[in-house]
C-alpha positions as a Python dict, from the first residue, in 0.01 Angstrom:
ca = {
    (1, 'M'): (0, 0, 0),
    (2, 'T'): (76, -286, -236),
    (3, 'A'): (408, -380, -388),
    (4, 'D'): (277, -259, -726),
    (5, 'D'): (210, 85, -573),
    (6, 'S'): (563, 100, -433),
    (7, 'F'): (727, -1, -761),
    (8, 'G'): (514, 251, -951),
    (9, 'R'): (675, 528, -749),
    (10, 'L'): (1018, 432, -883),
    (11, 'D'): (920, 584, -1218),
    (12, 'D'): (752, 892, -1069),
    (13, 'D'): (976, 1199, -1122),
    (14, 'D'): (770, 1396, -871),
    (15, 'Y'): (777, 1146, -584),
    (16, 'P'): (982, 1297, -297),
    (17, 'A'): (1207, 998, -236),
    (18, 'Y'): (1538, 1160, -140),
    (19, 'T'): (1638, 1300, 196),
    (20, 'M'): (1839, 1619, 225),
    (21, 'G'): (2159, 1428, 294),
    (22, 'R'): (2111, 1182, 10),
    (23, 'A'): (2018, 1460, -235),
    (24, 'A'): (2328, 1660, -144),
    (25, 'E'): (2544, 1349, -177),
    (26, 'M'): (2399, 1262, -518),
    (27, 'L'): (2458, 1616, -646),
    (28, 'G'): (2802, 1648, -489),
    (29, 'T'): (2696, 1963, -307),
    (30, 'T'): (2615, 2073, 45),
    (31, 'Q'): (2288, 2069, 231),
    (32, 'G'): (2331, 2446, 265),
    (33, 'F'): (2323, 2479, -114),
    (34, 'L'): (1994, 2289, -127),
    (35, 'R'): (1854, 2510, 148),
    (36, 'A'): (1968, 2821, -42),
    (37, 'I'): (1791, 2725, -365),
    (38, 'G'): (1485, 2642, -155),
    (39, 'E'): (1498, 2986, 6),
    (40, 'A'): (1533, 3137, -343),
    (41, 'R'): (1210, 2946, -426),
    (42, 'L'): (1367, 2756, -712),
    (43, 'I'): (1247, 2430, -560),
    (44, 'T'): (1011, 2356, -273),
    (45, 'P'): (1084, 2017, -124),
    (46, 'L'): (805, 1826, 45),
    (47, 'R'): (832, 1802, 421),
    (48, 'S'): (797, 1468, 598),
    (49, 'E'): (575, 1438, 905),
    (50, 'G'): (887, 1507, 1110),
    (51, 'G'): (961, 1824, 912),
    (52, 'H'): (1250, 1683, 710),
    (53, 'R'): (1292, 1792, 350),
    (54, 'R'): (1231, 1533, 78),
    (55, 'F'): (1333, 1587, -284),
    (56, 'S'): (1204, 1437, -608),
    (57, 'R'): (1415, 1340, -908),
    (58, 'Y'): (1269, 1638, -1096),
    (59, 'Q'): (1385, 1872, -817),
    (60, 'L'): (1728, 1711, -818),
    (61, 'R'): (1763, 1782, -1191),
    (62, 'I'): (1678, 2148, -1127),
    (63, 'A'): (1923, 2160, -838),
    (64, 'A'): (2193, 2004, -1056),
    (65, 'R'): (2139, 2276, -1319),
    (66, 'A'): (2164, 2542, -1047),
    (67, 'R'): (2486, 2387, -920),
    (68, 'E'): (2627, 2384, -1274),
    (69, 'L'): (2561, 2758, -1311),
    (70, 'V'): (2699, 2839, -965),
    (71, 'D'): (3011, 2633, -1036),
    (72, 'Q'): (3061, 2851, -1346),
    (73, 'G'): (3062, 3160, -1125),
    (74, 'T'): (2698, 3269, -1146),
    (75, 'P'): (2558, 3404, -817),
    (76, 'I'): (2295, 3169, -674),
    (77, 'E'): (2010, 3420, -707),
    (78, 'A'): (2097, 3480, -1073),
    (79, 'A'): (2130, 3105, -1135),
    (80, 'C'): (1781, 3051, -995),
    (81, 'R'): (1640, 3327, -1215),
    (82, 'I'): (1813, 3184, -1523),
    (83, 'I'): (1660, 2843, -1458),
    (84, 'V'): (1311, 2992, -1416),
    (85, 'L'): (1353, 3183, -1743),
    (86, 'E'): (1482, 2871, -1921),
    (87, 'D'): (1175, 2683, -1799),
    (88, 'Q'): (942, 2960, -1917),
    (89, 'L'): (1112, 2965, -2258),
    (90, 'E'): (1080, 2589, -2292),
    (91, 'E'): (709, 2609, -2208),
    (92, 'A'): (654, 2894, -2457),
    (93, 'Q'): (831, 2694, -2727),
    (94, 'R'): (615, 2391, -2649),
    (95, 'I'): (298, 2601, -2674),
    (96, 'N'): (420, 2758, -2999),
    (97, 'A'): (498, 2418, -3149),
    (98, 'E'): (152, 2293, -3052),
    (99, 'Y'): (-3, 2604, -3208),
    (100, 'Q'): (198, 2550, -3527),
    (101, 'R'): (73, 2190, -3547),
    (102, 'T'): (-289, 2304, -3524),
    (103, 'T'): (-272, 2573, -3792),
    (104, 'K'): (-258, 2542, -4169),
    (105, 'P'): (48, 2672, -4356),
    (106, 'G'): (-145, 2988, -4449),
    (107, 'G'): (-200, 3066, -4081),
    (108, 'A'): (-568, 2971, -4057),
    (109, 'A'): (-658, 2732, -3779),
    (110, 'T'): (-768, 2388, -3889),
    (111, 'A'): (-1131, 2311, -3820),
    (112, 'V'): (-1364, 2028, -3900),
    (113, 'E'): (-1622, 2153, -4149),
    (114, 'D'): (-1982, 2038, -4133),
    (115, 'S'): (-2108, 1890, -4461),
}
């Protein structure tokens, strides 16, 4: 691995760079909370060769959202479901926006006509 490869990982949101302890510390939560959202299948951390959980920045953002909901009194299972539904809604909105960009105002899809 070259130094360029290592530095490239710093920008990779999906690279599992954080240990369980470090992730919990960064989020201000417990390792048990991270295990619980893993058991609820909200996130699935990568396992190191030794079996230790490793979290990505993307997973930490999801975990932070779950913690925010739980801190507001939402049960952990419901918080996980809310986050999944929020993600599905965001994806549907993205697909809809893409569809809207590829259609004409009258609703007909744009197409390149042969001359």
